[in-house]
C-alpha positions, 0 to 999 in steps of 0.5 A: 309259319307261311301266312299265304291263303294257300297254307292256312289251317281250317282254324284261321280267322274267316274272311267276311264277304261284303254286306248284303246291302253294299252288294245290293247297292253295287248290283242297282249301280250296275244295272243302271249303268247297263241300262244307260250306256248298252241300250245299242246291245238290246238286239243281242237278246237271245241272238244265238237262239235265233240262229238255233231255231232257225237252223233247226226249222231248216233241218226238220224241214229236210233243208239245209241249216248251214245258210246265210239267211241270217249272214253275218250270224252262221250256224257253226255247230256239227250235225251232232247238234242238230240230231240231238236238238231234233230228238229233244224238240220231239220231247217237249209240247209244241212252241215250248222249246224256245222258252225252256231253253231260255229258262235253262240257259239263264238258270245255268249262267247264273249257276256258274259263279254260285258252283265256282264259289261253292265247290271250286274257289272256296274262299270264305269272302266270296258269298253266293251273292258277291259272286253273282255281283262279280260275275255280271259286274266283270270288266266289260259286262261279260256276265251279262253278255253271256246271259243275253246272247244264250249260246249253249256254251254256258249251259255246257260249262255249267254241266261240266263244272257240276259233273266235276264236283264229285271228282273234286270231292272223291276223285270220281270223274266219269260223270264229268267225262261224259259231260266233256264228251257231250260238250266237245261234240258240240264245240270241240275246244271244250276239250280243254276242260280234260285239264281239270282232272289231269291237274286236280285228280289223285291218280295221275295215270288213271286221269291222263288215260282216261282223258286221252280215251275221251279227247280220242272219242270226240275226234273219232266221232267227228270223223264218224260224223264227216263219213256218215253225213258228208253233206251235212258236214261239209255244210258245217265247215263251210259256216265255219270258214263263213263265220269265223275265217272270212269275218276275221271273228276268231275271238279275243284271246291272245290267238284271236287278237293276233289273227284279227290284226292279220285280217285287218291287214287283208293277210291270212291268219300269220303263222306267228299267231299259231306259234305264239298261242300254242307256245303260250298254252304249252308254257302254261300247261307246263308250268301248272304241272310243275306247280302241282308237283311243288304244291303236292311236296310242300303239302299244300293240299286241303283237309277233310273230305276235300283233301287234295289239290281239289280242296285248294281254291287258289289252286282251282282258281288257276286251273279254271283260268288255264282252261279258258285261256287255252281256248283259241277263240275266247268270247264273252261266254269264255271270258266271263268265267275267267274274269271271276277266276281272275278276281279270286287270283288278284285278291290272292295276289294282294292279300285282299280279304276285307269287304271294302277292299274287295269292293274296291278291287272289283271297281279297280278291275272294272274301271279301266275296261271303260277305257277300252273302245277308245283304245281299241277300235273293234268291238269284237276285239274289246274282250282283249282286256279281260284276256290280258288281265287274267293272263296277268293274274295268273303269272303272278299267282303262279310265281308267287306259289312257286316262291312260297313253297320254297321253304315248305319243301321238305329237304332230302 
């Protein structure tokens, strides 16, 4: 009998989460360290909201929202964001927009680990309190950085993950596709979320068709924006060049790291950055498609109302990590999610389920990140630690699942 967590029956003893007092202690230690070591980051509080507010005020006043008044910060969103924001601004009492957005963002950001723990990763040791601790105390405090910045990405991620729950449970994805369309109209890299129904949904042909239609709809809507609103769309493209290309601010994914070092050498984005990033993404997606077939043949699916790979927590942690890692421009509001997925994957790699060992794993993943500022001089590349940590866990778990299913696959 295979004792892998992927194959464990529902009658297997449930692993326990660390005691509440231990989690509370580590929450206090996290808050204390953050307060002591990150005073210089307090200016990040509502940083992105300031950009949104200035852009919306300019747009509603009939001016261009794509200026350099807040340089080096730029408004990096298409006209769709402006028109949607303008509509919502008329639905709230005057002066309430900032506060309403802040409350929504905090609730959504803290809701992400709760949703992922409950409906995705589904590990008995990952209690809501432990999920929150793992999120905010992730390496380099990515969860706290995402919370402070107030970027809309966290709200969009939460919306998409919640909308996917009926798909995971009953293979009903219509609300998820609507959420992805909305998110990708604001940030086109959110199209990577379409990998979720492709890798988890039961009716594969339908999921491929629906995902393709959703992607085509987003691309078509962007082309329509450029045609109907040429001045605004030109300003949007100008902002992207100013805020990303001219500053070499490509994030800290694999593509971003390679591109940033090209920028450091006063070179354009090297072809190697595109080639390596595309090759890695293709290999990861292709490998996951093959592994999905292998898992299904091995009978590694869950049981009950979540029958299918939608009930397999380790598989879903792999899928979530994949979705983040294929994003060419990862930032803190992406890395906080992949870090939580990576934690679940590392626990699987080392077969850790005992409470104190889980805490030790959390500390072991966090402590090395404190050395990154001594090795990497550019602060905007510190997050590469999360990228390579997640990629390593992803590769190890994929390899282990492939091996563990070898003896379980029926032979003809």
